[in-house]
C-alpha positions in Angstrom: -21.9 -1.6 -4.9 -21.0 0.5 -7.6 -17.2 1.0 -7.1 -14.6 -1.1 -9.5 -12.0 -3.3 -7.3 -8.2 -3.6 -8.5 -6.9 -6.8 -7.7 -3.1 -7.3 -7.2 -1.9 -11.0 -7.2 1.3 -12.7 -7.9 2.0 -16.4 -6.6 0.2 -17.3 -3.7 -2.9 -18.7 -4.6 -4.1 -19.8 -0.8 -4.2 -15.9 -0.2 -5.2 -15.1 -3.2 -8.4 -17.6 -2.8 -9.2 -15.9 0.5 -9.1 -12.6 -0.4 -10.9 -13.1 -3.8 -13.8 -14.6 -1.7 -14.1 -11.5 0.1 -14.3 -9.7 -3.2 -16.8 -11.9 -4.1 -19.0 -11.5 -1.1 -19.2 -7.7 -2.3 -19.5 -8.4 -5.8 -18.0 -5.2 -7.9 -19.4 -4.3 -11.2 -16.0 -4.0 -12.4 -12.8 -6.0 -11.5 -9.5 -5.1 -12.5 -7.0 -7.6 -12.1 -3.1 -7.1 -12.3 -0.5 -10.1 -12.3 3.3 -10.3 -12.4 5.2 -13.1 -14.1 7.0 -15.9 -12.8 10.5 -15.6 -11.8 12.9 -17.7 -14.2 14.9 -18.7 -11.3 12.2 -19.8 -9.0 11.0 -23.7 -9.8 7.6 -24.5 -9.6 6.5 -20.4 -9.5 5.1 -20.6 -13.1 2.7 -23.0 -12.0 2.1 -21.2 -8.7 1.2 -17.8 -10.8 -0.8 -19.9 -13.2 -2.8 -21.5 -9.9 -3.7 -17.7 -8.6 -4.9 -16.5 -12.2 -7.2 -19.1 -12.6 -8.9 -18.0 -8.8 -10.2 -15.2 -11.0 -12.3 -17.3 -13.5 -14.3 -17.8 -10.4 -15.8 -14.9 -11.1 -20.1 -15.5 -10.9 -21.7 -12.5 -10.6 -22.4 -9.5 -13.0 -18.7 -8.2 -13.3 -16.7 -6.9 -16.0 -13.2 -8.7 -15.4 -10.1 -6.7 -17.1 -6.8 -8.2 -16.9 -3.2 -7.2 -17.1 -1.3 -9.7 -16.7 2.8 -9.6 -17.2 4.5 -12.7 -18.8 7.8 -11.6 -17.7 8.7 -10.4 -13.9 9.0 -7.1 -13.4 9.4 -7.0 -10.1 7.2 -5.0 -7.4 8.0 -1.5 -8.1 7.7 -2.1 -11.9 4.4 -4.4 -11.7 2.4 -2.4 -9.2 3.2 1.0 -10.5 2.7 0.1 -14.0 -0.7 -2.0 -13.5 -1.9 1.1 -11.3 -1.3 3.3 -13.9 -3.3 1.0 -16.1 -6.3 1.1 -13.3 -6.4 4.6 -13.1 -6.5 5.4 -16.6 -9.1 2.7 -17.0 -11.3 4.0 -14.2 -11.6 7.0 -12.4 -11.8 5.9 -9.4 -10.9 2.6 -7.8 -10.6 0.7 -4.5 -6.9 -1.5 -4.2 -6.8 -4.6 -2.4 -3.4 -6.8 -2.7 -3.2 -10.9 -2.5 -2.8 -10.7 1.4 -5.3 -8.0 2.3 -8.2 -9.4 3.9 -11.0 -6.8 4.3 -14.0 -6.6 6.8 -17.3 -7.0 4.6 -17.5 -3.0 5.9 -14.6 -2.0 4.5 -15.9 -1.8 0.9 -19.0 0.7 1.7 -16.6 2.6 4.1 -14.3 3.3 0.8 -17.5 3.6 -1.5 -19.3 6.1 0.6 -15.9 8.2 1.1 -14.8 8.0 -2.1 -18.2 10.0 -3.0 -18.0 12.1 -0.4 -14.2 13.6 -0.9 -14.9 13.0 -4.5 -14.0 16.7 -5.2 -12.5 17.8 -2.2 -8.4 17.7 -3.4 -7.4 18.1 -0.1 -7.8 14.1 0.5 -6.0 11.9 -1.8 -6.8 8.2 -0.8 -9.1 6.3 1.9 -7.5 3.8 3.5 -8.9 0.6 5.5 -6.2 0.4 8.3 -6.0 1.7 11.8 -2.9 1.3 13.7 -4.1 3.3 17.1 -4.5 0.2 18.9 -8.0 1.1 20.7 -6.7 4.6 21.0 -9.1 7.5 19.4 -9.5 11.3 20.1 -12.8 11.8 18.6 -16.1 10.0 18.2 -16.1 10.3 14.4 -15.7 7.4 11.9 -12.2 8.1 10.6 -9.4 10.8 11.0 -7.1 12.5 8.7 -3.3 11.6 8.5 -0.6 11.9 6.4 0.3 8.6 6.3 -1.7 6.6 3.3 -1.4 3.4 4.6 -2.0 0.8 1.5 -3.1 -2.5 3.3 -6.6 -1.9 1.3 -7.2 1.2 -0.4 -8.7 3.4 -2.4 -8.5 6.7 -4.4 -9.4 8.8 -7.7 -7.6 9.2 -10.9 -7.3 13.1 -9.8 -5.0 11.7 -7.1 -3.0 9.4 -9.0 -2.3 11.5 -11.7 0.6 12.7 -9.2 2.2 9.7 -8.9 5.8 9.3 -9.9 7.5 5.8 -9.4 11.0 7.8 -10.1 10.2 10.4 -7.4 11.8 13.3 -9.8 11.0 15.6 -7.0 12.9 14.1 -4.4 16.1 16.1 -5.3 14.6 19.3 -5.3 12.4 18.6 -2.0 15.8 17.1 -0.4 18.2 20.1 -1.3 15.6 22.5 -0.1 14.6 21.0 3.3 11.1 20.8 2.2 10.7 17.7 4.0 10.8 19.2 7.7 8.8 21.8 6.6 6.3 19.4 5.9 7.0 17.0 8.9 8.2 19.6 11.4 9.9 16.4 13.4 13.7 15.6 13.3 13.8 12.2 13.9 10.8 12.0 11.4 12.7 14.1 8.7 15.8 11.9 9.3 13.9 8.7 9.0 11.7 9.7 5.7 15.4 11.1 4.4 16.9 7.6 4.6 13.8 5.9 3.1 13.4 8.1 0.0 17.2 8.2 -0.4 17.3 4.4 -0.4 14.1 4.4 -3.1 16.1 6.8 -5.4 19.3 4.6 -5.2 17.3 1.7 -6.3 17.8 -0.2 -3.0 13.8 -0.9 -2.4 12.4 -3.0 -5.1 8.7 -1.0 -4.2 6.3 1.3 -5.2 4.5 2.7 -2.4 6.9 4.9 -0.8 6.7 7.0 -3.9 2.8 7.2 -3.3 3.2 8.3 0.3 5.7 11.1 -1.6 3.9 11.6 -4.1 0.8 12.8 -1.6 3.2 14.5 0.4 4.0 16.9 -2.3 0.9 17.8 -2.8 -0.1 18.0 1.0 -3.0 15.4 0.5 -4.5 14.1 3.4 -5.9 10.5 3.6 -8.7 9.2 5.7 -8.0 6.3 8.4 -10.8 4.5 9.8 -11.4 4.4 13.9 -11.5 0.9 13.9 -9.2 -1.2 11.7 -11.0 -2.8 8.4 -8.2 -4.7 6.7 -5.9 -7.5 8.5 -2.8 -8.1 6.4 -2.4 -12.3 6.3 1.2 -12.0 4.4 3.8 -11.6 6.8 6.4 -14.6 7.1 7.8 -16.7 4.4 7.0 -15.9 0.8 6.4 -12.2 1.3 8.3 -9.6 -0.5 8.3 -7.4 1.9 6.3 -8.3 4.9 9.0 -11.0 6.2 9.2 -10.7 9.7 6.5 -11.1 11.8 5.1 -8.0 13.4 2.5 -6.6 16.0 0.6 -5.3 12.7 0.6 -9.1 11.4 -2.6 -10.4 11.1 -4.4 -7.9 12.9 -8.6 -8.2 14.0 -10.6 -6.2 11.9 -13.8 -4.8 13.3 -17.2 -3.7 11.7 -17.4 -0.1 10.4 -21.1 1.5 12.2 -23.1 2.8 9.8 -24.3 5.8 9.0 -20.8 7.1 8.6 -20.1 10.0 11.4 -17.8 12.7 9.4 -15.6 15.0 11.3 -16.8 18.5 11.2 -13.0 19.6 10.5 -10.5 18.8 8.1 -7.4 18.8 10.3 -4.6 16.1 10.3 -4.2 14.1 13.6 -0.6 14.8 14.8 -1.0 12.8 17.7 -2.2 9.7 16.0 0.6 10.0 13.2 3.1 10.3 15.7 2.2 7.0 17.7 2.1 5.3 13.9 5.9 6.9 13.2 6.8 5.5 16.4 5.6 1.8 16.0 6.6 1.7 12.2 10.3 3.0 13.4 10.9 0.8 16.1 9.5 -2.2 13.7 11.8 -1.1 10.9 15.1 -0.7 12.4 16.9 -4.1 11.9 15.9 -3.8 8.2 17.5 -0.2 7.9 20.5 -2.0 9.3 20.5 -4.6 6.5 19.8 -2.1 3.9 22.7 0.0 5.2 25.1 -3.2 5.1 24.1 -4.0 1.5 24.7 -0.5 0.2 27.8 -0.3 1.6 29.0 -3.4 -0.2 27.2 -2.7 -3.4 29.1 0.7 -3.2 32.4 -0.3 -1.8 32.9 -3.9 -2.6 30.4 -4.4 -5.7 30.6 -8.1 -5.5 27.1 -9.6 -6.5 27.9 -12.9 -4.5 28.2 -11.1 -1.0 24.5 -9.8 -1.3 22.9 -13.2 -1.8 22.6 -13.3 2.1 20.9 -10.4 2.6 17.2 -10.0 1.9 16.2 -6.5 -0.3 15.4 -3.8 1.9 12.5 -4.2 3.1 9.5 -2.6 4.9 6.3 -2.6 7.2 4.4 0.4 6.1 
């Protein structure tokens, strides 16, 4: 393996160890580790963060280990975005894994092969290991193209990440001009993603990844998605930042990617696959959107912080 791996960790040593073991089997030549600091109001979290960071000391192969550890808690949005800025300033391309995203062993050669194949093709901005089609496929190819850049195990290049803007500064212009409709061409999808991007711009969601989706969309960038699932997200449930509720996407089984890869003969987005993905995530996220709407109303019209404690932050499954 020749591709650097970026590893995002925080306060879950057990999950981190599991995913680290998978990285150890792949033996990347460079491991870039991003860690947030403990929250001062969480008893025992400093110890958990220390235990999690100590796992990186288990590197026992020929590997350059680079760390970007924050001593204070920055939160998901600032920590991940700043960490990935650091990654893509340091290396030209990388495979990115979070502490709860367990890859199949073939995930690494799949990403590496396609990072090489599409390195200079600016139509493609992301390689992902996720497949949420539950067995459905339209072609015998190894992968298809999507405008959903699922981030439970993914890879990209500096040339693509340069469009990332955690503040989503272009959103007001895109919203006013109804450009999202020109891109999505689906009224329900436009309504859904307008709500999401509005919530991000109002800081109702402490996350970094919707901004990455938005950046790709502003460039009409495509994501490669495998025709078999290569990543199992083990982090659903208590202790998660966003995936706090178990859904059909929890702990998905993985499957080996056959090699050599069979590349599509055309670069066209699979709109039917994307429609199925949107429907599934829309159904899964409506309780969270309801909580977000209530939280926003309380914050805007009542503005009493103690009333917000019972509401979890707006969260997502994608």
